[in-house]
N, C-alpha and C positions, 0 to 999 in steps of 0.2 A: 077656482082653487081648491084643490082637495085638503082635507082636515089632517090628513096623514102625510108625515115626511119620513124620508128614510132616517134610521137612527144615528144618532150623533158618532162621528167618526167614521161613517161609512159612506158609499157612493154607489150611484146606479151607472151601469154602462149603457150607452144610449147611442143609436146610429145617429151621426156618420162616425163618432168617436170611436165606438166599439170595434169598428173594422181595424181599427190601428192595434187594438189589444189581441185580436184574433191573429193578426199578422205577426205580432211579436211572439205570441205562443207559439206559433207555426215555425218561425225562424229559429227559435231555441230548441225545439223538438226535432227539427230535420237532421242536424248533424248527429243526434241520440240514436234517432231510428237508423242511421246510416252506419252504426257502429256497434250494432248488437244489443241495443238497450230495447227491452220490450215494455209496453204500458201496462202500469197498474193504477188501480183506483182503490183508495181505502175510505172508510166512513167519516163524516165530518166531525164525529166525537168519538172518544176511546175512553176506556177505563182511567180514571184519573191518576192512578198509580203508575200507569206506563210513563207518563211525563214526568211525575214526581220522581221516579227513579231513573229515567232514561236521560230527560234534560238536565235534571239536578235540582235537588230541594233547596239550595242556596240562591239559585238563579233568580233573576227579576222576573223572567217570564212564569216561573212557578210559583213564586211568593207574591207577585203583584198583578201579573198581567193574565193569568188565565182565567177564563170563563169556566168556573166549575159549579155543577149543580147536582142535585139528588133526583133520581126519577121517581115516579110514582111507586115503583117496586123496591124503592130503597138502595138503588145502585148509585155509587159516586162516579159521575162522568165528567168529561171536560171537553168543550170544543177544541179542535186540534190547534195549538199554537204554532207548530212547525211539522215538517212532513217525515223527517228521518225516523223517528221512533216509532210511528205508524207503519211506515213501508217495511221496516226489519220485522215488526211485530207479525206483519201478513206473510212476510217470506217465511218466517220461522213456523209460524202456524201451518201453512201450506207444504212444509218441509222441502221447499225450493232448493235448500242447500245439500239435499240427500240424492238429488237426482244426477249428481256426478259431473254436472259441468260448472265448476267455479271458476271465476266470479260469477255470481247471478247478478245480470245487469238490468235495472229496471229504471224506467222514467216516467214521472208523473205530473200533473197539472191540476191545481185546484185552489179553494179558498182556505184562509187560515185566520185564526181570530186572536186577538191580543187586546186586553182592556189597557189601552195607553193612552197618553194625552194626545188628541189628535192635531197635527199639524201637516204642512203640505208634504207630501211623500210619506207620511206615516199614519196610517188608518187603522181602526180596530177591525177592519176586515179587509183582507188584501190577497192578492193572487199570486202565485208561485209557479214558475216550472222547475222540478228539482230531477237530479239523477242520482243514483246509488248504484255502486259496484260493491257486491257483498261475498265476502268470504275468500279474499286473496291478499296477501301483503306483497305489494310488488311496486317498486316507484313509478314503472311504466304505467300503472292504472292511474295514480295520483296525476301524473303529466298527462295522460289522455284526457282526462275530465277538464283539467284546466286549459288544454288546448281546444277542446271541444266548445267550451263556454267562449273562448276567444274567437273562435271562427262564427259562432252564432252572432255575437255582437257586430262583427265586422260584416257578416252578410247583411245585418240591418243597415250599414253604413255609418255606424258609430266608430269614432277614432280617438275621442278626448277621454278614454277610459284608462284607468292604471291598474295594473294587477300587484296587489301587495302580498309577499310570501313570508313565511315563517314556519319554525317546527317548534313544536310544543314537547317534545321529548316523548319518552314512554316511562312506564312503570319502573324501569330501572333508575333512570337519571331525574326524572320530573320531582320526586319527593325531596332530592338533595337540594335542588332549585327551590323548591317550595319551602323548605325549612329557611333557606338564606334570606328569601323575600319576605317571609314573616319576621324574621329578625330585623329587617330594615324596617317594614311597616310600622313595627311597634314603637319605633323612635319618631314617629311622624304625629304632626299636629292634626289629627282627623277626628270626626264626630263618632259618636258611639256605634250608629248603625254600621259605618264604614270599617271600625275597628273589628265588630262582630263579624263582618264579611270577610275580613282579612284572616280571621281564624279559621273560618270554615273552607273557604276558597280564595285564597290570596291573588290568584291571577285575575279574579273579577276587578280587584281594584285597580289594576293597570288599565282596564277598559272604561274607567270612571271618567266622564266627559268634563266634569266641573274644573274650572280653571284653578280653583284652591287647591284641589287634589293633584292635578296634572303638574303645577309647578314644583311640587314637593318630589315628583318622580324622577327629576332628571338623574340622579344617581343610583337608581334602582339597579339591582343586579340584574343583568340580562341572561335569559334562558339559554341563548346560544353560546355562552361560556360555560354551561353546565351540560351540554349534551355528552352522552356517552358515545364510545367511537361508532358504534352501530347506527345511532340516530344520525349522526354526523354523516356517515357514508350513504346513508339512505338518502338524506336530504340533499347531499351534493348529487347524487344521481338523478332526483326529481329535476333540480335546477339544470343539469346538463340537457336532460331530455326535451325540456320545455324551450331552452335556447336553441338547440339544434332544430327544433321545429319553427324557429324564426318568431317565437312569440316573447316579447319583452315584458320583464316584471321588475319590481323593486324589492329588495330585502327589506323587510320591516321586523326588526327584532323586538319590537314591543306589540306586535299584533297579537291578540287573544281574541277568542269569538265568544258570543253570549252564552254558549252551552257548555256543561260540563264534560260532555263526551268525547271532546277532540283529543286526539295524541298525534304526534309527529306533524305531518304537512298540514299548515292550515294557510288559508288565503282569503283574500277579499277582493272584490272589483269595486273600485270607486270611480265616482264621476265627478269632477270638481265643478260642474255646472249646477249642482243640486243643492248648494249651500250646506246646512248643517247635517241633513240626512244624506250623506255622499254615498253610502254604500249601495251598489245597485244589485249586489249578490255575494255570495261567498259559500265557503265551505271547508271541507278537510277530511282527514283520516279519523275513524273513530273506532279503534281497534277492540276497546273495552265495552262497547255498548250492547253487544249481544248477551254477554254474560250479566251485566246490569239487569237486564230485563228477562233473565231466566233461561237464556238459550246457550249453546255451546259456544266455544271460542270462534268467532267469525270476524277476522280482521276485515274492516271495510272502509271506503272512502266516498263522498259525495259532495254535492252542492245544491243550493237552490238559488235561483236568479228571480228577482222581483219583477213582474210584469209591469205594475203601475210605475215603479221606480224607472224601469227601462223606458217606457213612453215618455216619462218626464226627462230622461236624458237625450232622448231624439229630438224634444222640443227644445231643449238646452241649446242643442247643437244646430238647430234649425234643419234637422233631416225631414225631407217630406217622402213617406214611404210611397211607392209605387202601389196604389190598391186598385184592383180590377173594378170597373163599373159594375154595380150590381144588377143593372138591367141593360140589355142589349137592344131590345126590340119593345115597343110599346103599341098596343092596339086600340084604336079610336073608333068605336063602331056608331054609326048615325042611324038610329031606328032599330026596331025589333029583329028584323030579318039579319042585318049586319051584326046584331049583339050575338045571335046563334051561330052564324058562320065564323066570325072572329074569335069567339070564345074557343071554338074548335080549333082552329088554326094556333092560337096559343097554346093550348094544350099539346098540340103536336110539335111545335116549336121546342117546348119544354123537354119533350120525350126525346128528341135528338141532341139534347143538352145546350140548347140556346137559352140564355136567360131573357124570360119574356113577361112582360105584366100587361095589365088590361084595364080600361078606364071603367072603373066600377061605379055605381050610382048613376042616376039619369043627368048626365052634364052635357051641356051645349058643345059645340065644337070649340069655342074659344077656351072654356074651362078645362075642356080635356087636352087640348094642346099645351096649356099651362103644366097640367100634371105630367104630360109626355116630357116636357122640357125638364121639369124638375127630377125625373127620374133618371136623367142622364143618359137615356137611351140613344144609341147612335141612329137607328131607324125607326120611324113610326109608320105604320099600316093604317090608312084611313079608309073606310067603306061606307057608302050610303046606298040608297035604293037604285039609284040610277047606275051606279059602278057595278052591283050585284046583277042587275039586269042584263049587262054588257058582259058578265062573267069575269069581271076584274076587281082589284083593289088598287089603291094608290099607294105607292111606297115612297116616302119621303126621307132623303138622307139629311139627318138633322146638322150635320157638319157642314156640308156644301149648299143645302137648302134645296137641291135638285129633287124633282119629283117625277115619277113614272108609273105608268099603268102595268101592272103585272097580272097575269090569269090567276084566278083563285087558287087553280091547282097547281100552279108552278111557284107560288110564293114561298113554300117551306125550301124547297130545294134552291131557289134563288138566294134567299137569306143564308142559307147553309155555305153558298159559294162564296157570297160576299164577305161573311164573318168567319170564314175557315181559316 
């Protein structure tokens, strides 16, 4: 037993489970690659100001959950708690918005860090796949992203998720609503902390999960009653486009997201099989974020889907992913000469794209065949001195148990045709 353990609230991804996570990442990325999104990777840490300004000073993420530290050189950095601010920063820094082709469409995959109270489905280190479409204000873009996420989930075989949709208005109508909501919240019986939050960012209070707060919010004014005509028309078009694509959603007038930068379209993907941490992903439009972090006006929209949450959702639905076997051919040499010959053959098989492995360490036939079984290989090649003297190896089909002698020089071609 090692004296070291993974830090609290984190997990290690280990085979064979890790194959599920790779398959989920791949399934989420596939529709994006197919729709003009290019891959972007940003550092695991950024200037702390980027998140303070971008995500919002009053959000829980910035006030309570961020891993912030000072470097030896005196810089204030933070481990990234989310992806959007970093991706936008990178796009601005590389002037991608000036290359003439807007929106700039990017997708990413990586680890994010939040100092939270760990529980099932909520970790201090978690993995997301996200997409951002930067620099265009178009309801079709909001619809495209929602449709692509829906497609990704369905391609995995998920069906019990729901899409919640709302509009948070824009800089014209949101302030009017904000004032009305603050008036309402001032009359509630809430603690000092929540009262302070209501003054800085009242929408955050709607997202408070505590029962004592929720039951007082029944008559809270709803944003949809305050939307200006432009926001109403925009939202209506998003809804029409999603509906026309055959994607079902639920209007949720109380939906707000935990980040300050959202405007207009906001959405969340929830899975009822996950208990209290029911959100598997979410996103929305963030038209003001670029200016908040010192860039030009670049209306944008994006989402992030949790890889670990998606895996939990698959388990909750009992969906088994079709994962390819990691090894197709396993070689078992008996004796020194066989080691040399079969090792060469394994290398040749790998070169032609066949997944092959080898019995390493001096094991007897019994131990080596156990390893061959565990590897999940369809075929095992066994060779001893007598076989090689006759210029053959024994090829065993692990499913049927049939065994045949094949010429040493024919084995690669034979396996290619059988596995092709």
